[in-house]
N, C-alpha and C positions, 0 to 999 in steps of 0.2 A: 854263749847261756850256762850261768848255774841256778845250783840252788843255794848257793852257798861264796860269798863272797873270795875271790881264790887268791887276793894278793893285792899290791894299791894298785889304785886308780880305778877298780873295779868297780862301776855303780850299780843301783839296786832302781830299777824302771817300776811303772806305774802297775806294771802285771805281778810284782811280787822275784821275777829271780833278778838276779847278777848278772852285768853285760859285760866285757872286758873292756879297756882303756878303746880302746880301736872302733865298737862295733858301733860310735851312733857317727862314724866314716860313712857305713855304710858298703862295706871294706866286707866282713866279716857277720851283720849281726841284722837283725832285722830294721825299717823305717817306719824307728816309733819315733809320735808330737816329743819335740823335747829332748830326742837320743841325742847325751853324748855332756849331760846335763846333771852331775852326781841329785842325787835327793835333797832340796835345802839350798841349790845353791842360792834361788832367786834372794833368798833374804840374808844370806852370809851365811851360817850355820851349815851340823854337815847332818843334818838330820829335820828332819818337820819340829815346828818348835812347838810347844805346849797350850799355849796362847792361841795361834792360829787353827790348833785342837777345838780348845775352847771356843772362839769368837763366831768358827763354823756351824757349832754346836749351838748356842745361843740365835742362832738362822736361823738356823730349822725350826727351833722350838720359840722363838715368838712369834709369829702369826696362833699357834696354841696359847700363847700363854695370852696372850690377848683378850681370845676367847673365853680364859678361864676366869679370867678378873672380870669382862664383860657378864658372863652367868651370875659369879660369885654379886657382884651391885646388882643383878636385879633379885639373887633371892635377897634381899641384905633389906633391898629396897621395898619388897612386897612384904616379909617380916612385918619392917614397920610398920608398916598400913595396917597389917591380920592383928598388932600388939595395938594399935594407937582406937581400934573399929570398935576392939571389948571394952 
């Protein structure tokens, strides 16, 4: 385990540490979920993609966006009702 890659085959784990190529085999490293797979292996890339990051942010903000939209619509309806009654 290291704070920086020490050569080919080293992979970055979710804990932010670099592990040697054989760390996923259980000989030299901790038993990590997904050990042995380099970052981005699932998507075939060399790291996490910007698209995946943007999609994660959108998923997390989505409920808040709906709440803001509902409040905005309610305020507009109230303003319209007040404007029509005067």
